[in-house]
C-alpha positions in Angstrom: -14.5 89.4 47.1 -17.4 86.6 47.3 -19.3 86.0 50.8 -19.7 82.2 51.9 -23.8 82.5 51.0 -22.2 84.4 47.1 -20.5 80.9 46.4 -21.7 78.7 44.1 -22.9 75.3 46.1 -21.1 71.7 45.1 -25.0 70.8 44.0 -25.0 74.1 41.6 -21.4 73.2 39.9 -22.9 70.6 39.0 -25.9 71.5 37.8 -24.3 73.8 35.9 -22.1 70.9 34.6 -25.0 69.0 33.2 -26.5 71.9 32.1 -23.5 72.8 29.9 -21.6 69.8 29.5 -24.0 68.1 26.7 -23.0 71.3 24.3 -19.5 69.9 24.4 -20.8 65.9 23.7 -19.6 66.5 19.7 -16.7 68.3 20.0 -15.9 65.3 22.9 -16.6 62.3 20.6 -15.0 63.8 17.6 -11.7 64.5 19.4 -12.4 60.3 21.4 -13.6 58.9 17.3 -10.0 60.3 16.1 -8.2 58.5 18.7 -9.7 55.3 18.0 -9.4 55.5 14.4 -5.7 55.3 14.8 -5.5 53.0 17.4 -7.5 50.0 15.4 -7.7 48.7 11.8 -10.1 50.9 10.0 -12.3 48.2 8.9 -12.5 47.5 12.8 -13.4 50.9 13.2 -15.7 51.4 10.8 -17.3 48.2 11.9 -17.6 48.4 15.6 -16.6 52.1 16.4 -18.0 54.3 14.0 -21.6 53.7 14.9 -21.3 54.7 18.2 -23.1 57.9 18.7 -22.4 60.3 22.3 -26.1 61.1 23.7 -24.6 63.0 26.7 -22.3 63.8 29.7 -22.6 63.6 33.2 -19.7 64.7 35.1 -17.0 62.4 34.0 -19.0 60.5 32.9 -20.0 59.6 28.4 -22.7 58.3 27.5 -22.8 55.8 23.9 -25.1 54.2 22.0 -25.5 51.8 19.1 -27.2 50.0 16.9 -28.2 46.5 19.4 -26.0 44.0 18.4 -23.0 46.9 17.6 -23.5 48.0 21.3 -23.2 44.9 23.3 -19.6 44.0 21.2 -18.4 47.1 21.6 -19.5 47.4 25.3 -17.6 43.8 25.4 -14.7 44.5 23.7 -14.0 48.2 23.4 -14.5 49.7 26.4 -11.2 50.0 27.9 -9.6 51.2 24.5 -12.5 54.2 24.7 -11.7 54.8 27.9 -7.8 54.9 26.9 -8.9 57.7 24.2 -11.0 59.9 26.6 -8.4 60.3 28.8 -6.1 61.0 25.8 -8.6 63.9 24.6 -8.2 65.4 27.7 -11.6 66.2 28.7 -12.0 65.6 32.2 -14.4 63.0 31.0 -12.9 59.2 31.9 -16.0 57.1 32.1 -18.3 56.0 29.6 -21.7 54.2 29.6 -24.2 52.3 27.9 -27.1 52.8 29.6 -29.5 55.7 29.2 -28.5 58.9 30.9 -31.8 59.5 32.6 -31.5 56.4 34.7 -34.2 54.7 32.1 -31.7 51.4 31.6 -30.0 50.7 28.4 -31.1 51.8 25.1 -29.4 50.7 21.9 -31.0 52.1 18.4 -33.0 50.2 16.8 -32.2 49.6 13.3 -35.2 48.7 10.5 -35.0 45.2 9.6 -33.7 45.3 6.3 -31.3 47.0 7.5 -30.1 44.2 9.7 -30.3 41.9 6.9 -28.5 43.3 4.6 -25.0 42.0 4.0 -23.4 44.9 2.2 -20.4 42.5 0.7 -23.5 40.5 -1.2 -22.5 42.4 -4.6 -22.9 40.9 -7.6 -19.2 41.5 -7.8 -18.7 38.8 -4.9 -20.9 36.3 -6.1 -18.7 33.3 -7.6 -20.9 31.9 -10.7 -21.0 28.3 -11.7 -22.7 25.7 -14.1 -25.4 25.6 -11.5 -26.2 29.7 -10.9 -24.9 31.2 -14.1 -28.4 31.7 -15.6 -29.8 32.7 -11.7 -27.1 35.6 -11.8 -28.2 36.8 -15.1 -31.9 36.5 -14.2 -30.9 38.7 -11.0 -28.3 41.1 -13.1 -30.9 41.6 -15.6 -34.0 42.8 -12.6 -31.0 44.6 -10.8 -30.3 47.0 -14.3 -34.1 47.3 -15.1 -36.6 46.6 -12.2 -40.0 45.3 -14.0 -38.7 45.8 -17.3 -37.2 41.8 -17.5 -38.7 39.3 -15.3 -41.2 40.2 -12.8 -41.9 38.2 -10.3 -38.4 36.7 -10.2 -38.3 33.2 -8.3 -34.8 31.9 -7.3 -35.3 28.2 -5.9 -33.2 25.7 -4.4 -31.9 23.9 -1.3 -30.3 26.5 1.7 -26.8 28.0 1.0 -26.5 28.1 -2.5 -26.4 31.5 -2.9 -30.2 33.0 -3.5 -30.0 34.8 -0.7 -26.9 36.8 -1.8 -28.5 37.1 -5.2 -31.1 39.1 -3.3 -29.6 41.3 -1.5 -27.1 42.0 -4.6 -30.0 43.4 -6.3 -31.4 45.4 -3.3 -27.7 46.8 -3.3 -27.0 47.8 -7.1 -30.1 49.7 -6.9 -29.2 51.4 -3.7 -26.2 52.5 -5.4 -27.5 53.0 -8.8 -31.0 54.0 -8.5 -30.8 55.9 -5.3 -34.4 57.2 -5.9 -36.0 54.1 -5.8 -37.4 52.1 -2.5 -36.6 49.0 -2.3 -36.6 46.8 0.3 -35.4 42.9 1.0 -36.9 40.9 3.9 -37.2 37.5 4.3 -40.8 36.1 5.1 -40.6 35.6 8.6 -40.0 39.3 9.2 -42.7 40.1 7.3 -45.1 37.3 9.7 -43.3 39.1 11.9 -44.2 42.5 11.2 -47.5 42.0 9.9 -48.4 40.5 13.7 -46.9 42.6 15.4 -48.7 45.6 13.5 -52.1 44.2 14.2 -50.6 44.7 17.5 -49.6 48.4 17.9 -49.5 50.4 15.0 -52.2 48.6 12.4 -52.4 46.8 9.0 -53.1 50.6 7.8 -49.6 51.7 8.4 -48.0 48.3 7.7 -50.0 48.2 4.8 -48.3 52.1 3.5 -45.1 50.8 4.6 -44.8 47.7 1.3 -47.5 48.7 -0.9 -45.1 52.2 -1.4 -42.7 50.5 -2.9 -40.7 50.4 -5.7 -39.1 46.8 -5.8 -39.4 44.1 -3.1 -37.5 41.5 -2.3 -38.6 38.3 -0.2 -36.2 35.7 0.8 -37.3 31.7 1.8 -41.4 32.6 1.3 -42.2 29.1 2.2 -41.6 30.4 5.9 -45.9 31.4 4.5 -46.6 28.1 4.2 -49.2 27.6 7.3 -49.6 31.0 8.5 -53.1 32.0 6.9 -53.4 36.0 7.8 -50.1 36.4 6.7 -50.7 34.6 3.6 -53.5 36.8 2.8 -51.7 39.7 3.4 -48.7 38.7 1.5 -51.5 37.9 -1.8 -52.7 41.7 -2.0 -49.4 43.0 -1.0 -48.2 41.3 -4.3 -51.0 42.4 -6.4 -50.7 45.6 -5.2 -47.1 45.9 -6.4 -47.7 43.7 -9.5 -50.7 46.4 -10.6 -48.8 49.1 -9.6 -45.9 47.8 -12.1 -42.9 47.8 -9.2 -41.0 44.6 -9.3 -40.7 41.4 -7.2 -38.0 38.9 -6.0 -38.9 35.7 -4.2 -36.6 32.8 -3.1 -38.0 29.4 -1.6 -36.2 25.9 -1.0 -38.6 24.6 -3.9 -40.4 25.5 -6.7 -44.1 27.3 -5.9 -46.1 23.9 -7.2 -44.1 22.5 -4.1 -44.9 25.2 -1.7 -47.8 22.7 -1.3 -49.8 24.3 1.6 -50.0 27.8 0.1 -52.6 29.0 -1.0 -52.9 28.0 -5.3 -53.8 31.6 -6.3 -50.5 32.6 -4.5 -48.2 30.1 -6.0 -49.9 30.5 -9.6 -48.6 34.4 -9.3 -45.0 33.3 -8.0 -44.8 31.6 -11.5 -46.2 34.6 -13.3 -42.6 35.1 -14.4 -39.8 33.8 -14.5 -38.7 30.7 -12.1 -35.1 29.7 -12.0 -33.6 27.0 -10.6 -30.0 27.4 -7.9 -28.2 24.4 -8.0 -25.0 22.9 -6.0 -21.9 24.3 -7.2 -19.6 22.0 -9.3 -16.4 21.2 -8.1 -14.7 24.2 -10.1 -17.0 26.6 -8.6 -16.3 24.9 -5.2 -12.7 25.8 -5.9 -13.0 29.0 -6.6 -15.2 29.8 -3.3 -12.6 28.4 -1.5 -9.9 30.3 -2.7 -10.7 33.9 -3.2 -12.0 32.9 1.0 -8.1 32.1 1.6 -6.8 35.0 -0.1 -9.2 37.7 1.4 -7.9 36.1 4.8 -4.1 36.3 3.9 -4.1 32.7 5.1 -0.6 30.8 4.6 -0.7 27.2 2.4 1.4 24.1 2.6 0.1 23.1 -0.6 -2.6 23.4 -3.5 -3.5 19.7 -2.7 -5.4 21.4 0.2 -8.7 22.5 -0.9 -8.8 20.8 -3.9 -9.4 17.7 -0.8 -11.9 19.7 0.9 -13.4 20.8 -2.5 -13.9 17.3 -3.3 -15.2 16.4 0.3 -18.3 19.2 0.6 -19.9 19.3 -2.1 -23.5 20.2 -1.3 -23.6 24.0 -0.8 -21.2 27.1 0.1 -22.3 27.3 3.2 -20.9 23.8 4.1 -18.2 24.7 2.4 -17.3 28.1 4.1 -18.3 26.3 7.6 -16.0 23.4 6.8 -12.8 25.5 5.9 -13.8 27.6 8.7 -13.1 24.3 10.9 -10.0 24.1 9.5 -8.3 27.0 9.6 -9.4 27.4 13.8 -7.9 23.8 13.9 -4.7 25.5 11.8 -4.2 28.2 13.9 -4.6 25.8 17.2 -1.8 23.9 15.9 0.1 26.5 14.8 0.2 24.9 11.4 -0.5 25.8 7.5 -3.5 24.5 5.6 -2.4 21.4 3.5 -3.9 18.2 2.5 -2.8 16.4 6.0 -4.9 19.0 7.8 -8.3 18.9 5.9 -7.8 14.6 6.0 -7.4 14.8 9.9 -10.6 17.5 10.3 -13.0 16.7 7.4 -13.1 12.8 7.4 -14.9 11.5 4.2 -18.6 12.1 4.9 -21.2 9.5 6.1 -24.3 8.5 5.4 -26.6 11.8 6.4 -28.5 9.2 9.0 -25.5 8.3 10.7 -25.1 11.6 10.6 -28.0 13.3 12.3 -28.2 10.6 15.2 -24.0 12.0 15.9 -25.4 15.2 16.2 -28.5 14.4 18.1 -26.1 12.2 20.5 -23.6 14.4 21.1 -26.2 17.7 21.7 -27.9 15.5 24.4 -25.3 14.8 25.6 -23.7 18.0 26.1 -27.2 19.7 27.6 -27.6 16.2 29.8 -30.7 15.4 27.9 -31.7 12.7 26.2 -32.2 12.3 22.2 -36.5 11.5 23.0 -36.2 14.5 24.2 -34.8 16.4 21.2 -37.3 14.7 19.3 -40.4 15.6 21.8 -42.2 18.9 22.3 -40.7 20.3 25.3 -40.0 23.9 25.4 -37.8 23.1 28.6 -34.4 25.5 28.3 -31.8 22.8 28.4 -33.5 20.6 25.5 -35.1 23.3 23.3 -31.5 24.7 23.1 -30.1 21.3 22.1 -32.6 20.9 19.7 -32.2 24.1 17.9 -28.3 23.5 18.1 -28.6 19.9 16.6 -30.5 21.2 13.8 -28.6 24.0 12.6 -25.7 21.4 12.7 -28.1 19.0 10.9 -27.9 22.1 8.0 -24.5 22.7 8.0 -23.5 19.4 8.2 -25.6 17.4 5.8 -26.7 17.9 2.7 -30.7 16.7 4.1 -33.4 19.3 3.1 -35.1 21.1 6.2 -38.6 19.0 6.0 -36.1 15.8 6.4 -34.3 16.9 8.9 -37.6 18.0 10.7 -38.7 13.7 10.5 -35.4 13.1 12.2 -36.7 15.4 14.8 -40.0 13.9 15.8 -41.8 15.0 12.3 -41.5 18.9 12.9 -43.0 20.5 9.8 -40.5 23.1 7.6 -41.0 26.4 9.3 -40.4 25.0 12.3 -37.2 23.5 11.4 -36.2 26.7 9.6 -36.9 28.9 12.5 -35.1 26.4 14.8 -32.2 27.8 12.5 -33.0 31.2 12.7 -32.6 31.4 16.0 -29.2 30.3 16.6 -27.9 32.5 13.3 -29.5 35.7 15.2 -27.7 34.3 18.7 -24.6 33.8 16.7 -25.0 37.8 14.7 -25.7 38.9 18.6 -22.2 37.6 18.8 -22.9 35.4 21.4 -20.1 34.1 23.0 -21.8 30.9 24.5 -23.5 30.0 21.2 -20.0 30.0 19.5 -18.5 27.6 22.2 -21.5 25.4 22.5 -21.4 25.1 18.1 -17.4 24.7 18.3 -17.7 21.9 21.3 -20.3 20.2 19.7 -18.2 20.1 15.9 -15.6 19.1 17.7 -17.3 16.1 19.4 -18.6 15.1 15.9 -15.1 14.8 15.0 -14.0 12.6 17.5 -16.5 10.4 16.7 -15.7 10.0 12.8 -11.9 9.6 13.8 
């Protein structure tokens, strides 16, 4: 029998538990994961729960980490479900935490930029081919099947929302599946710029050069973003030369042809035209109908009649992104009113298009009222939170709801240049991608307000 002095103190028991617990993290999380997989749809599990990683056990708390966007969503939506699975697993662990077990704050898993932006659904199989994009699709597929042998560089150009990003990502996804030995990097010109600037302040330019010049395939989206950035443009020029001379494949996209990228150095514009330059044009009615039917079929939506999709395809003719956004608005109204998708519903939600100039004014007025600022503040230089957020959302909706080019939108917002407009759009896209409920609510509220003005 132990004397009282021989019995472990409570503090010692906790130290023993903390020392031994990490060895059981794997088995605990395996048991919890099995229960989570059985309790949610497989697609939900793969997207939001499978990326979670158990890092430690402290007392009755299991510590988890995940990529930043996934971690925020999982913490907000699935904490209760994970706690329930822990309880059912019966491991004596009942709480979860997404903070660092050493008390250093949250620690989401960093994701390389190319993994953040490469959409696995962007494949050649899912690309809808029409008259406006047939040549671009064929050229992209040829590059994917024979990198640096078909067209080098391949330069795709056209207004936003027509599928350029889809084709670039499709090339990357195809190569990663069919030729995993190749080093492939997909990124945007904006991300390239940000990485370059960050490298200059941390690891240095040499590390950046190694990362971008030792590649078999480089795909750069939205190269017009390089305009006006002299140092980044210089670095990209040398990166382009190094890869081209090494026989690597380059694929580029922009919202206009190389010769119209007026503020880029002539030597860079010339290199963009060394290979094949292909336009991606707006989809015709038949292509728009195919896209809508696929989206409706995949979503399992009930159709009251076939005329609803036809009417929607006729009313939204600028690009696929706007078409998808319009369908989303119609489906939201269908869900809220418990009605099937019909021509009558489309007529209510998507009125006949109005002149873009009128619509921009309506968007600006709605955003100004929503944020309690003046319309002049939207066009002004203020960086205060309210006018800045209102301006970004208004610019985003102008891109979504009108067929104006980015420079045209910029002129309606105080003469802002193309790069500034694109940056505002990407800021909103980033917030939406991180599941920012406030941004989604603000966008939906503005759409409803604009719709009321049309009614």
